Every structure is written in C-alpha cells, then in structure tokens.
N, C-alpha and C positions, 0 to 999 in steps of 0.2 A: 846574392852578392855579385854574381857575374853581370846581372842586368844593371845594377847600380853603377858598377865599375865601367861598363861599356858606355852608359849614358854620360857619365862625368868625363870619360876619356874623349868622347866625340865632341862634347861641349867645348873642350879645350883645343882640339886640333882641327876642327873644321875651318875652312878658309877664312870666313869672316871673323871667327874668334882669334885666329892667328894674326889677322890684320889688326884687330883691336889691341891685342897683347903687344905686338911690335910697336904700335903707336905709343902705347903707355910706357913701354921700355925706353923708346926714343925720347919722350918728354922727360922721363926721370934722368936719363943720361945728360940731357941738356941742363937740367937743374944742377947736376953734379959737375957740369962743365966738361963733360967727356964728349966733345963735339964730333970727333971722328966716329966713335962708336954709335952715337946718336944718328949720324948720317947713314951709317950702315943699316941700322934698324929701320929708318924711314925708307931707305932704298929697297930693302927686302919686302917691306909692306907694300910699296908701290909695285914691285915685281909680282907679288901674289895677286894684287888687285888687277894688274894689267893682263896677266896670263889667264886668270880664271874668268874675268869679266869682258875682256876685249879680244879674245881669240876663240877658236873653236876647239880648244883642248878638251873640254868636257865631253864633246861629242866623239872625239877620237878615243877617249878613255872608255866611254860607255858602249860604243859600237860593238866591240868583240863580245861583250856580255850579252847584248841583245841578239846577236847573231848565233849564239851557241845552241839554242833550241828553237825549232820551228813548229808551227802548228801541224797536225797530221794532214797529209795530203788527202787521204780519204777519211771521211767522218766515220767513227766507230758505230757499229750497229746497235750495240747494247751498252748504255752507260748507266751504271748504278748510282754513282755519286759524283757530284761536282764540288770540289773544294776551292773556296776562295780565301786567300790569305788577306789579312787586314793591312791597312795602310792607305785606304782610298778615301777617307773622309776627314773632315775637320772636326776634331773632337769637341772643342769648347762651344762653338756656335751650334753644332748639332745637338749637344746635350742640353744647352740652355734654351734653345728654341724648339726642341723636340721635332727636328726635321732631319734630313740627311744631306748635309752640305759636302759636296765632293771636292777633293783637292786635285793635284795634277795627275794622280793615279786613279782617277775616277773611272777610267776604262775598265778597271777590274770589275766594277759593279755592272756596267752596261754589258760587258762581254758575258758575265755570269747570267745576267737576265736573258740574253739571247739564247744561251745554251739551255737555260731552264725551259724556254719555250720549245726548243728543238728536241729536248728529252723530257717530256712531261712526267715521266715516272721516276726520274732521278731525284734522289734526296740531295739537298744543298747544305753543305757544311760551311758555316761562316765562322772562320777562326780569327779572333782578334779581341784582345782585352783593351786595356788602357796603356799606351806607351809612354805616358807622362809620369815623371817621378812623383809628382804630387798626388796623382790618382784621383783627382776631383771630378772626373768625367765618367759618363756611362761607358760600358764596354763597346768597342766598335761592332761587335757581333749584334748588339741590340740596335745600334744605329743602322746597320746594314739590313736587319730584319724589317725595320720601318720602311726602308727604301723598297724592298721587294713586296711588302704588303701593299704599298701604294700602287704598284703595278699589277696587282691581282694574283700574286703568287701565294698559294695556300700556306698558312702557317704550319700545317702538318708536314710539309716538305722540308721545312727549315730546321736545321740542327745548329744550335748556338753554342759555340765554344768561346766563352768570354773571359777566360782567365789568363791566356797567353799574353806575354809582353814583348816578345821578340820572335824571330823566325824559328829558332830552336824550339821554343815552347809551342809555337803554332803547330809544328809537326808532331811533337811528343804528345800533346794534349788532344790532337785530332785523331790519333791512331785508334783509340778505343771505339770510334765511330766507323772505322774503316776495316778493321781486322776481319770481319765476317763477310766482306763484300766479295761477290762472285763475278760481277760484271766489271766493266772498265771504270776507272776513276780518272776524271779530268781535273787537272790542277790549273787554276787561274791565278796568275799574279803578273806583275810587271815584267817585261822581257828582260830588263837588266837584273832583276831579282831572281829570275828562274834558275840560273846555275846553282846558287846557294840553296834554294829551296829543294831542287831536285837532289842535290847532294845529301841533304838531310833526310829526305824520304828514302833514298837508297840506303842510308845508314840504318834506317828503321825497317829495312826489307819490305818496303811498300812500293809496289809497281804503279806508277801514275803516268798519265799521258799529259805532257805539257801543253798548256794553251796560253802562250805568252800574249800580252797585250801592253798597252801604254808605252809605245815606242817613242824614244826621244831623239834618236839619231837618224839621218837619212840614209846611212850606209857608209862604206869606206870613203875616206877623204884624206887629203893632205892637210898639213898644219898651215893655217893662215889667220890673218887679222879678221875679226868679226865684230863690228861696232853696231850692228842693227838692233840688238837687244841685250845689253850688258847684264840686266837683271836675270834674264832667262839663262844666259851663259853661266853666270855664277851658280844658279840653281842646278843646272845640269852637271857642272863641274863638281859641286858639293855632293850630289847624289852618286856620281861615278866614283869619286874618291872614297866615299863612305862604303860603297859596295865592295870595292877592291880590298879595302882594309878589313871588312867583315869576312870576306873569303879567306884572307890570310890568317886572321885570328881563328876562324873555325877550323882551318886546316891545322894550325899550330896546336890547338887544344884537342884535336882528334875528333871533332864533330863531323867533319866530312873527310873523304879519302883523298881528294885532289882538288886544286883550285884552278879553273872551275871544273866540275865533274864532266866527264864525257857522256854523250848521249848514247 
C-alpha cells in the first residue's frame, strides 16, 4: 500500500504534473469565465516552469544531499560484499531488447563494476525489482546481472534481490544476504540518494561504507538564471525535490532517524 500511495502521490506532485494540472485548471476557469483565477493558475504554472527549467534551483537543492557522504579516503583492505541499489537502468527497453540500457544513474553500474575488479573476492548484491506500477518488466537485478555478465563478472559472485520496489525494500530484502558478513560492505548508489539509503541501513543495524556516485551538482553555488539546458534543469530539480520529499516522509513514518542522517 505504501508503494502504491507513494507512486500516485509523486505522479501528482512532480513539477511537470503540477504544471499540467495548473494549465488544465486555468483552462477550466476560463471556460467558467473566472479570468482572474485562470490568470493566477497560468502564472503559477509559468513560475514552476521558469524556476525548475531556467534556473539552477535543482542543483542548489541536490548539492547538500550529494555532499553529505564521501567516498573513503583510504580503500578498505577487505571487502566482503558490494551492494548496488537499483535505479540505474531503463526498464522497458532493457527488458524488451534483453540488454542493459543505462539511465542518468548509470554510474551506479560502472562504479560497481570497477569495485568488483578491485575486490575480486567480494560478492555483489544487486538490489532492485520493478519500480513500475504495471510491473510488466523484468527486475532490475536481472538487467544488472546481464550487464556484469557482459563484462566477464562470474555469475557465482552475483546475488540477485529482485523483489524490492523502493529504497526501503532494497535495504530490508538485502539484509538476509549481509547479516553474516564479517568483512566490509560497500554501498553503491547515487550521491543524492545516499543519505536516505544510509539512514535505512542504520535503522537495520547494518554498517556499510558509502560509495556515492552519479553526481549531478558541481558544488556550492548561488542562485542564478541558467538557460543552457532547460530539460536537464527540470530533470535535476525533479530528482532533488523527490529526494527531499522522500527523506521527509521516511522520517515522518519512522523509517529513518533524521533527515538526512549524519555520517
């Protein structure tokens, strides 16, 4: 129920959805001859589009999340497991074409591949089911396994957790593969996603070493107009807003102790 509610909620409140809803409301108000209210709805829609698409707001919002955790200064000597959280592939084309098409978070896969070569004895836990409500695609764990097999990683090293649909389930369902680990556990996910993931592992009393990747922001910056790539600006704004909302909801529901958790 939580998974479905979260998907429906985000479908309605993400910036582009709000933009569409406001435009529809504005048109309806014009039909009813409520011109002032219609103008307000159109103005708010224009403000959302302008701020998320033509400023650097998204990078400002995502930067503190990305800076919360850093990679270890010294590489650990003994790594028993590398855990990669899902969210790095395009589900529909990967399933249909039996390949591994990467999305903007594809660095999760390439970073894990590098770590797999650095620690050849470490098992690799691939956590990710289908995040689509329709569920018509294969699990992301299966897609990721195809990626690693293509680069010569032995299937014996891969542990597929393909039932999780969100970060909470990623951690809960991966725990059974990690409870008996005696060496270090590396956690690979996007830098903006690391605070929420670490918070959930802390709640499960699992000690992991963060290995953030897939950075979106260049670092601290002031607010300014940015017209170089509006599509990318909207994408980063959407990711940042979603992650901050996710942290707030996970804190409110008691899944994590603080937003974002301290290192």
